[in-house]
C-alpha positions in Angstrom: -154.9 -128.7 109.0 -157.0 -125.6 109.1 -160.7 -125.5 110.1 -163.1 -123.4 108.0 -165.4 -123.0 111.0 -164.9 -120.8 114.1 -162.9 -122.3 116.9 -164.6 -123.4 120.1 -163.1 -123.9 123.6 -163.9 -127.6 123.4 -164.2 -128.6 119.8 -165.8 -131.9 119.0 -164.2 -134.7 116.9 -163.6 -134.0 113.2 -166.1 -136.2 111.3 -165.2 -135.2 107.8 -162.7 -133.2 105.8 -162.7 -131.5 102.4 -159.6 -132.1 100.3 -158.9 -129.5 97.6 -156.3 -127.2 96.2 -158.3 -124.3 97.7 -161.7 -124.9 99.3 -162.6 -121.2 98.7 -163.1 -122.1 95.1 -165.9 -124.4 96.1 -168.2 -122.1 98.1 -171.2 -124.2 97.7 -169.3 -127.1 99.2 -168.5 -125.1 102.2 -172.2 -124.2 102.7 -173.3 -127.8 102.3 -170.6 -129.1 104.7 -171.6 -126.6 107.3 -175.3 -127.6 106.8 -174.6 -131.3 107.2 -171.9 -131.3 109.9 -172.0 -127.9 111.6 -168.4 -127.4 112.9 -167.4 -131.0 112.9 -165.3 -130.8 109.8 -162.1 -129.4 108.5 -160.2 -128.6 105.3 -157.0 -130.2 104.0 -154.7 -129.5 101.1 -153.6 -132.2 98.8 -150.1 -132.4 100.4 -151.7 -132.5 103.9 -154.2 -135.2 103.3 -152.2 -138.5 103.6 -150.2 -137.4 106.6 -153.3 -136.3 108.4 -155.1 -139.6 107.7 -152.3 -141.3 109.7 -152.8 -139.2 112.8 -155.0 -140.0 115.8 -157.2 -137.0 115.0 -158.4 -138.8 111.9 -159.7 -141.8 113.8 -163.3 -140.4 113.9 -163.4 -139.5 110.2 -166.5 -140.8 108.4 -165.7 -139.4 105.0 -163.6 -137.0 103.0 -164.9 -134.8 100.2 -162.3 -134.4 97.4 -163.1 -131.3 95.3 -161.2 -130.9 92.0 -161.5 -128.9 88.8 -159.7 -128.9 85.5 -156.5 -127.4 86.9 -156.1 -130.4 89.2 -156.1 -133.0 86.3 -152.3 -132.8 85.9 -152.0 -134.3 89.4 -154.6 -137.1 88.8 -152.1 -139.8 89.8 -151.5 -138.1 93.2 -155.2 -137.6 93.7 -155.8 -141.3 93.1 -153.2 -142.1 95.8 -155.1 -140.0 98.3 -158.3 -141.8 97.5 -156.7 -145.1 97.8 -155.0 -144.1 101.1 -158.4 -143.0 102.5 -160.1 -146.2 101.5 -157.2 -148.2 103.0 -157.9 -146.5 106.3 -161.7 -147.2 106.1 -162.7 -143.7 105.3 -165.4 -143.1 102.7 -164.6 -140.8 99.7 -167.0 -138.6 97.8 -165.6 -137.1 94.6 -166.8 -133.6 93.7 -165.6 -132.5 90.2 -166.1 -129.5 88.0 -165.0 -129.4 84.3 -163.0 -132.7 84.6 -162.6 -134.9 81.6 -164.3 -138.3 81.6 -160.9 -140.1 81.4 -159.7 -138.5 84.6 -163.0 -139.0 86.3 -162.9 -142.7 85.3 -159.4 -143.1 86.7 -160.3 -141.6 90.1 -163.6 -143.6 90.4 -161.6 -146.8 89.8 -159.3 -145.8 92.7 -162.2 -146.4 95.0 -164.3 -143.2 95.4 -167.7 -144.2 96.9 -169.8 -141.3 95.5 -169.5 -138.8 92.7 -171.3 -135.4 92.8 -170.9 -132.8 90.0 -170.0 -129.2 90.9 -171.9 -126.8 91.1 -173.6 -129.0 93.7 -177.2 -129.8 92.9 -179.5 -128.9 95.8 -179.4 -131.6 98.4 -177.2 -134.0 96.4 -174.2 -133.9 98.8 -176.5 -134.6 101.8 -178.0 -137.5 99.9 -174.5 -138.9 99.1 -173.5 -138.6 102.8 -176.7 -140.4 103.8 -175.9 -143.3 101.4 -172.4 -143.6 102.7 -173.6 -143.6 106.3 -176.2 -146.2 105.7 -175.3 -149.7 106.9 -174.5 -152.1 104.0 -177.4 -154.2 103.0 -177.2 -157.9 103.4 -176.0 -159.6 100.2 -178.5 -161.8 98.4 -177.0 -165.3 98.2 -178.1 -167.3 95.3 -178.1 -171.1 95.2 -174.8 -171.0 93.4 -172.8 -167.9 94.7 -170.5 -168.0 91.7 -173.3 -168.0 89.1 -174.4 -164.8 87.5 -177.9 -163.4 88.2 -178.9 -164.1 84.6 -177.9 -167.0 82.4 -177.1 -165.8 78.9 -176.6 -167.7 75.8 -173.9 -166.3 73.5 -175.1 -167.7 70.2 -176.8 -164.9 68.3 -176.5 -161.6 66.4 -179.5 -159.7 67.7 -181.4 -156.9 66.0 -180.6 -153.5 67.4 -183.5 -151.0 67.7 -182.8 -147.5 69.0 -185.3 -145.0 70.2 -184.5 -141.3 70.6 -186.7 -138.4 71.5 -186.0 -135.2 69.6 -187.5 -133.1 72.5 -188.1 -133.6 76.1 -191.3 -135.4 77.1 -192.3 -136.7 73.6 -192.7 -140.3 74.9 -189.5 -141.9 73.6 -188.8 -143.9 76.8 -192.4 -145.0 77.0 -192.1 -146.3 73.4 -188.8 -148.0 74.1 -190.1 -149.7 77.3 -193.4 -150.9 75.8 -191.9 -152.0 72.5 -189.4 -154.1 74.4 -192.1 -155.7 76.4 -194.3 -156.4 73.4 -191.3 -158.0 71.5 -190.5 -160.2 74.5 -194.1 -161.6 74.6 -195.0 -161.6 70.9 -194.4 -165.4 70.4 -195.7 -167.5 73.3 -194.3 -170.7 71.8 -190.8 -169.4 71.2 -190.4 -166.1 73.1 -187.5 -163.9 71.7 -184.7 -163.0 74.1 -185.0 -159.2 74.6 -182.7 -156.8 76.3 -183.7 -153.2 77.0 -180.7 -150.8 77.4 -181.1 -147.4 79.1 -178.4 -145.2 77.8 -179.7 -142.1 79.6 -176.7 -142.2 82.0 -178.0 -139.1 83.8 -181.8 -139.2 84.0 -182.8 -142.4 82.3 -186.3 -143.4 83.4 -186.5 -147.1 82.2 -186.0 -148.3 85.8 -188.9 -146.1 87.0 -191.2 -147.2 84.2 -190.7 -150.9 85.1 -190.2 -150.5 88.9 -186.7 -151.9 88.8 -183.8 -151.0 91.1 -180.8 -149.2 89.7 -178.0 -151.5 90.4 -174.4 -150.6 91.5 -173.2 -153.3 89.1 -174.2 -151.0 86.2 -171.9 -148.3 87.6 -169.1 -150.8 88.1 -169.4 -152.1 84.6 -169.5 -148.7 83.0 -166.3 -147.6 84.7 -164.5 -150.7 83.4 -166.1 -151.8 80.2 -162.7 -152.9 78.8 -162.8 -156.0 81.1 -166.5 -156.7 80.5 -167.5 -160.2 79.4 -170.8 -162.0 79.2 -170.9 -162.9 82.9 -170.2 -159.3 84.1 -172.8 -158.0 81.6 -175.3 -160.5 83.0 -174.6 -159.4 86.6 -175.5 -155.8 85.6 -178.9 -156.8 84.2 -182.2 -156.6 86.1 -184.9 -159.2 85.4 -188.4 -157.9 84.6 -191.0 -160.6 85.3 -188.8 -163.3 83.7 -189.7 -161.9 80.2 -187.2 -159.1 79.8 -183.7 -158.3 80.8 -183.0 -154.6 81.5 -179.7 -152.7 81.7 -180.9 -149.7 83.7 -179.3 -146.3 84.1 -176.7 -146.2 87.0 -177.7 -145.1 90.5 -175.8 -141.9 90.3 -175.8 -139.1 87.7 -172.8 -139.6 85.3 -171.4 -137.4 82.4 -172.8 -138.6 79.1 -169.2 -138.6 77.7 -167.9 -140.8 80.5 -167.9 -143.6 78.0 -166.8 -143.3 74.4 -167.7 -144.9 71.0 -165.4 -147.9 71.7 -167.0 -148.7 75.0 -170.5 -148.3 73.6 -169.6 -150.5 70.7 -168.4 -153.3 73.0 -171.6 -152.9 75.1 -173.8 -153.2 72.1 -171.8 -156.1 70.6 -172.1 -158.0 73.9 -175.8 -157.4 74.2 -176.5 -158.4 70.5 -174.4 -161.6 71.0 -176.8 -162.8 73.8 -180.2 -161.5 72.8 -182.5 -161.7 69.7 -183.6 -158.0 70.2 -181.7 -155.2 71.8 -183.8 -152.0 72.4 -181.8 -149.0 73.2 -183.4 -146.0 74.9 -181.2 -143.1 73.8 -180.8 -139.7 75.6 -182.1 -136.7 73.7 -178.6 -135.2 73.8 -176.3 -135.9 70.9 -172.9 -137.2 72.1 -169.8 -138.8 70.5 -171.3 -142.3 70.7 -174.6 -141.4 69.1 -172.9 -142.1 65.8 -172.0 -145.5 67.0 -175.6 -146.5 67.8 -176.9 -144.9 64.6 -174.5 -146.9 62.5 -175.1 -150.2 64.3 -178.9 -150.0 64.6 -181.0 -151.9 62.1 -183.9 -149.5 63.1 -183.6 -146.1 64.6 -186.8 -144.4 65.7 -186.8 -140.6 66.2 -189.8 -139.6 68.2 -191.4 -136.2 67.8 -194.6 -134.3 68.5 -196.7 -131.9 66.4 -195.1 -128.8 67.8 -192.5 -126.1 66.9 -189.8 -127.5 69.2 -189.9 -130.9 67.6 -189.8 -129.3 64.1 -186.9 -127.1 64.9 -184.9 -129.9 66.6 -185.6 -132.2 63.6 -184.2 -129.6 61.2 -181.1 -129.0 63.4 -180.5 -132.8 63.7 -180.9 -133.2 59.9 -178.3 -130.5 59.3 -175.9 -131.9 61.8 -176.0 -135.5 60.5 -175.8 -134.4 56.9 -172.8 -132.2 57.6 -171.0 -135.2 59.0 -172.1 -137.5 56.2 -174.1 -139.6 58.7 -177.1 -141.7 57.6 -180.0 -139.3 58.3 -182.2 -141.4 56.0 -181.9 -144.2 58.5 -184.1 -142.4 60.9 -187.7 -143.5 61.1 -189.8 -140.6 62.4 -192.6 -141.5 64.8 -195.2 -138.8 65.6 -196.5 -139.3 69.2 -199.9 -137.9 70.3 -200.9 -137.7 66.7 -204.3 -136.1 65.8 -207.3 -138.3 65.7 -208.7 -139.6 62.4 -211.5 -137.1 62.5 -209.2 -134.2 63.1 -208.8 -133.0 59.5 -207.1 -129.8 60.5 -204.6 -131.7 62.6 -204.0 -134.1 59.7 -203.2 -131.2 57.5 -200.7 -129.8 60.0 -199.0 -133.2 60.1 -198.7 -133.2 56.3 -197.3 -129.6 56.2 -194.8 -130.4 59.0 -193.4 -133.5 57.1 -193.2 -131.6 53.8 -191.5 -128.5 55.3 -188.9 -130.7 57.0 -188.3 -133.0 54.1 -189.1 -136.1 56.2 -191.6 -139.0 56.2 -193.6 -139.6 59.4 -193.5 -143.4 59.1 -195.4 -143.9 62.4 -198.2 -142.0 64.1 -199.2 -143.0 67.6 -202.4 -142.1 69.3 -202.6 -140.0 72.4 -203.2 -142.6 75.1 -204.3 -140.1 77.7 -203.6 -139.8 81.4 -203.5 -143.6 81.7 -200.1 -143.7 80.0 -198.6 -141.4 82.7 -200.3 -143.5 85.4 -198.8 -146.7 84.0 -195.3 -145.1 84.0 -195.7 -143.8 87.6 -196.8 -147.3 88.7 -193.9 -149.0 87.0 -196.1 -151.1 84.8 -196.0 -151.6 81.0 -199.2 -150.9 79.1 -199.8 -154.6 78.5 -200.4 -154.9 82.3 -201.9 -151.6 83.2 -204.0 -150.6 80.1 -204.0 -153.5 77.6 -206.9 -152.1 75.5 -205.4 -148.6 75.3 -205.1 -147.5 71.6 -201.4 -146.6 72.1 -200.7 -150.1 73.4 -202.4 -151.7 70.4 -200.3 -149.6 68.0 -197.1 -150.5 69.7 -198.1 -154.1 69.6 -198.7 -153.8 65.8 -195.2 -152.3 65.5 -193.6 -155.1 67.4 -195.4 -157.7 65.2 -194.2 -155.9 62.1 -190.6 -155.8 63.3 -190.7 -159.5 64.4 -192.2 -160.5 61.1 -189.4 -158.7 59.2 -186.8 -160.3 61.5 -188.2 -163.8 60.9 -188.3 -163.3 57.1 -184.7 -162.1 57.1 -183.6 -165.1 59.2 -185.4 -167.5 56.8 -183.9 -165.9 53.8 -180.4 -166.2 55.3 
């Protein structure tokens, strides 16, 4: 074992170690380790790791930080053994990865890594991960029946899948998804539909924030092992919003968007549709492999834009990409958020020119709800609770009523 810090006459105990092929390839990791631990850490190579963990010098170890890149993927089995060995000795593991495929990352997380941080390290992210690992475990919440899932689901349906995707940042797609789900869940007081809101923004999804819900570790566990998912495990990952809506939030940690593939997303959607009447999916603005899966499965796919150049350019680029792959671009229903007021004739003319130049139809136009919309999001409240008379809320309610009416008519016809 070689220390990366200067030697002292009476060095303190080693509280953590980096494990890597060459720690000098991860200079930001060295800086963060020194900032967090001072000189109370050391560095190990892959071959040194397991032998050192068995020595008395390792008895004070709090955690190890395994740093890997694409070159190390050929030894992923060996890396998994090191993680399992550390966990077997009660040592926490934070995995730091750069340019590693989702399959390898998935395999290493299943071996027991406690935290995952991408490299280059975001500012303060390693310190936050160490703080979480050092925190005492919270007391488990014991239900009346410890073996029962947190949510009771009925697997007797084929729910309507509604996807919402913003074609530029900040256009209000998540706000639409959250409030549409709430309105659908409360649209029929006599026979309330079962509604599930799914946040597929695995990195920076904001549904949990907009409804003031905790991001649950069960989501992370399920995403890393979707193959074994069933109705009960899916129920355990859901968060309950005021007994009207079940929410699959984004995971507590930032994950690669391609950590799951089309097959995993298909199973997730099938499970959700089996147990709910409506499944509203808040999509990331990024196009990934499984976007096609959601696009093909959704009965309704809203693409949210604004009246600006970035939305227009992104719409044109998306149109070209989908048509090049023979994907159903015509399935998209474009929704213009913060649309001009009725009296703004110049703005109305711009809307018409935008639609004509892009060759699309703006099926929906939502009003600018003003600052109260952002306030509702920051307070974790749907518009129905925070600003029931806001014009944007009224328009989303009308949309929910329209969708529900179509769903009922289709069900009666069947």
